[in-house]
C-alpha positions as CSV (number, residue, x, y, z in Angstrom):
1,X,-145.2,-246.5,-132.0
2,X,-142.7,-249.3,-131.7
3,X,-142.5,-251.6,-134.8
4,X,-141.6,-255.3,-134.0
5,X,-140.6,-258.0,-136.2
6,X,-142.2,-260.6,-134.1
7,X,-145.8,-261.5,-133.3
8,X,-146.9,-260.9,-129.7
9,X,-149.2,-263.1,-127.4
10,X,-151.1,-261.7,-124.4
11,X,-153.6,-263.2,-122.0
12,X,-156.8,-261.1,-122.7
13,X,-158.4,-258.6,-124.9
14,X,-157.8,-255.7,-122.6
15,X,-154.0,-256.6,-122.7
16,X,-154.3,-256.6,-126.4
17,X,-156.0,-253.2,-126.4
18,X,-153.5,-251.6,-124.1
19,X,-150.5,-253.0,-126.1
20,X,-151.9,-252.0,-129.5
21,X,-151.5,-248.4,-128.6
22,X,-147.8,-248.9,-128.1
23,X,-146.7,-251.4,-130.8
24,X,-147.1,-252.0,-134.3
25,X,-147.1,-255.8,-134.6
26,X,-149.7,-258.6,-134.7
27,X,-151.1,-259.3,-131.2
28,X,-152.8,-262.6,-130.4
29,X,-154.8,-263.4,-127.3
30,X,-154.7,-266.8,-125.3
31,X,-158.1,-266.2,-123.8
32,X,-156.6,-267.0,-120.4
33,X,-156.4,-270.8,-119.6
34,X,-158.4,-271.7,-122.8
35,X,-155.0,-271.9,-124.5
36,X,-154.5,-275.2,-122.6
37,X,-157.2,-276.9,-124.7
38,X,-157.0,-274.9,-127.9
39,X,-154.9,-277.0,-130.3
40,X,-155.6,-274.7,-133.3
41,X,-154.4,-271.6,-131.5
42,X,-151.2,-273.4,-130.2
43,X,-150.5,-274.6,-133.8
44,X,-150.8,-270.9,-134.9
45,X,-148.4,-269.8,-132.1
46,X,-145.9,-272.5,-133.2
47,X,-146.1,-271.4,-136.7
48,X,-145.6,-267.8,-135.8
49,X,-142.5,-268.6,-133.6
50,X,-141.0,-270.6,-136.4
51,X,-141.6,-268.1,-139.2
52,X,-141.0,-264.7,-137.5
53,X,-140.5,-265.2,-133.7
54,X,-143.1,-264.9,-130.9
55,X,-143.0,-262.6,-127.8
56,X,-144.9,-263.8,-124.8
57,X,-146.1,-261.0,-122.5
58,X,-148.3,-262.2,-119.7
59,X,-149.2,-260.8,-116.3
60,X,-146.6,-261.4,-113.5
61,X,-148.9,-263.5,-111.4
62,X,-149.2,-267.3,-111.0
63,X,-151.8,-267.5,-113.7
64,X,-149.6,-265.5,-116.2
65,X,-146.6,-267.7,-115.4
66,X,-148.5,-270.8,-115.9
67,X,-149.8,-269.7,-119.3
68,X,-146.4,-268.4,-120.2
69,X,-144.8,-271.9,-119.3
70,X,-147.5,-273.8,-121.2
71,X,-146.9,-271.9,-124.4
72,X,-143.1,-272.0,-124.1
73,X,-143.4,-275.9,-123.6
74,X,-145.7,-276.3,-126.6
75,X,-143.2,-274.6,-129.0
76,X,-140.3,-276.8,-130.0
77,X,-139.0,-274.9,-132.9
78,X,-138.6,-271.3,-133.7
79,X,-137.8,-268.3,-131.5
80,X,-139.6,-267.4,-128.4
81,X,-139.0,-264.2,-126.5
82,X,-140.3,-263.2,-123.1
83,X,-141.1,-259.8,-121.8
84,X,-141.8,-259.4,-118.1
85,X,-143.7,-256.7,-116.3
86,X,-142.9,-255.9,-112.8
87,X,-145.2,-256.9,-109.9
88,X,-146.9,-253.6,-108.9
89,X,-149.7,-253.6,-106.3
90,X,-152.9,-252.0,-107.5
91,X,-156.0,-252.8,-109.6
92,X,-157.1,-252.0,-113.1
93,X,-159.5,-249.1,-113.4
94,X,-162.1,-251.2,-115.2
95,X,-162.3,-253.6,-112.3
96,X,-164.1,-253.4,-109.0
97,X,-161.6,-255.4,-107.1
98,X,-157.9,-256.2,-107.4
99,X,-156.7,-259.5,-108.9
100,X,-156.3,-262.5,-106.6
101,X,-152.6,-261.5,-106.0
102,X,-153.4,-257.8,-105.8
103,X,-151.1,-256.8,-108.7
104,X,-151.6,-254.9,-111.9
105,X,-151.7,-256.9,-115.2
106,X,-150.5,-255.9,-118.6
107,X,-153.6,-253.8,-119.1
108,X,-152.8,-251.7,-116.0
109,X,-149.2,-250.9,-116.8
110,X,-148.0,-247.5,-117.6
111,X,-146.6,-247.1,-121.2
112,X,-143.1,-246.4,-120.0
113,X,-143.2,-249.7,-118.0
114,X,-144.3,-251.7,-121.0
115,X,-141.6,-250.0,-123.2
116,X,-138.9,-251.0,-120.8
117,X,-140.2,-254.6,-120.6
118,X,-140.1,-254.8,-124.4
119,X,-136.5,-253.3,-124.4
120,X,-135.3,-255.9,-122.0
121,X,-136.9,-258.8,-123.8
122,X,-134.2,-259.0,-126.5
123,X,-136.8,-258.7,-129.4
124,X,-135.9,-257.2,-132.7
125,X,-137.2,-253.9,-133.6
126,X,-138.0,-253.4,-137.3
127,X,-135.7,-251.3,-139.3
128,X,-137.0,-249.2,-142.2
129,X,-140.5,-249.1,-143.5
130,X,-142.9,-251.8,-142.6
131,X,-144.1,-254.0,-145.4
132,X,-147.3,-253.1,-147.2
133,X,-150.0,-254.6,-145.0
134,X,-153.2,-256.5,-146.0
135,X,-156.1,-254.1,-145.2
136,X,-159.8,-254.4,-144.3
137,X,-160.4,-253.0,-147.8
138,X,-158.4,-255.9,-149.3
139,X,-160.6,-258.3,-147.3
140,X,-163.7,-256.5,-148.6
141,X,-162.4,-256.6,-152.2
142,X,-161.6,-260.3,-151.9
143,X,-165.1,-261.0,-150.6
144,X,-163.9,-262.0,-147.2
145,X,-166.0,-259.3,-145.3
146,X,-169.1,-257.4,-145.8
147,X,-170.5,-259.4,-148.6
148,X,-172.5,-262.5,-149.6
149,X,-170.8,-265.7,-148.5
150,X,-168.0,-263.8,-146.9
151,X,-168.1,-266.0,-143.8
152,X,-167.7,-269.1,-146.1
153,X,-164.8,-267.5,-147.9
154,X,-163.1,-266.7,-144.7
155,X,-163.5,-270.3,-143.5
156,X,-162.0,-271.4,-146.8
157,X,-159.0,-269.1,-146.4
158,X,-158.6,-270.2,-142.8
159,X,-158.5,-273.9,-143.9
160,X,-156.1,-273.0,-146.7
161,X,-153.7,-271.2,-144.3
162,X,-154.2,-273.9,-141.7
163,X,-155.4,-271.4,-139.1
164,X,-157.9,-271.9,-136.3
165,X,-161.5,-272.1,-137.7
166,X,-163.0,-269.7,-135.2
167,X,-160.8,-266.7,-135.8
168,X,-162.7,-263.5,-136.3
169,X,-162.3,-261.3,-139.3
170,X,-160.1,-259.1,-137.4
171,X,-157.9,-261.9,-135.9
172,X,-157.6,-263.4,-139.4
173,X,-156.4,-260.0,-140.8
174,X,-153.7,-259.9,-138.1
175,X,-152.7,-263.5,-138.8
176,X,-152.5,-262.9,-142.5
177,X,-150.3,-259.8,-141.9
178,X,-148.1,-261.9,-139.6
179,X,-147.6,-264.8,-141.9
180,X,-147.4,-263.3,-145.4
181,X,-146.9,-260.3,-147.6
182,X,-149.7,-258.6,-149.2
183,X,-148.7,-260.0,-152.7
184,X,-148.7,-263.5,-151.2
185,X,-152.2,-262.8,-149.8
186,X,-153.5,-261.6,-153.1
187,X,-152.1,-264.6,-154.9
188,X,-153.5,-267.0,-152.4
189,X,-156.9,-265.3,-152.7
190,X,-156.8,-265.5,-156.5
191,X,-155.9,-269.2,-156.5
192,X,-158.1,-270.4,-153.6
193,X,-161.2,-268.4,-153.5
């Protein structure tokens, strides 16, 4: 498992699933072209770029480069890194037909190819032990999941942290771990909820 100090943004959920088996870092999804209209998610990506750096890893097709360009153009401050996968002809196993351009996306790349793309990106690998993360149990104990009014409490936390209001519990957990330490999370929850 490769530990990264930056957050990572990919196009879709299958890209996220593929990458999560390789890296230890928060991974966010653009939901394809939805990123063009999603001001809240762009605000989150700007914040991540400013606070810890952001790695963009999209498919090497026209759509992927359009999404990559839009994100890069929307981030004026902070550090943005780019990882590029090669254009390899083929189709992902879950799909009936190849993509419009006939190339594999992030989800279809071999592990070794993804590792090489990460190495060439100039990103910083974390040294030493990773910080103590906020866990699903922390969310449960704070009343943010699995309990009465947990949805309302998550919305209050999202508002406090100035995060997109539609983030799922899992996406919120990733954002919290990307933006703050466990101690900061516990202090925030104690003060605001």
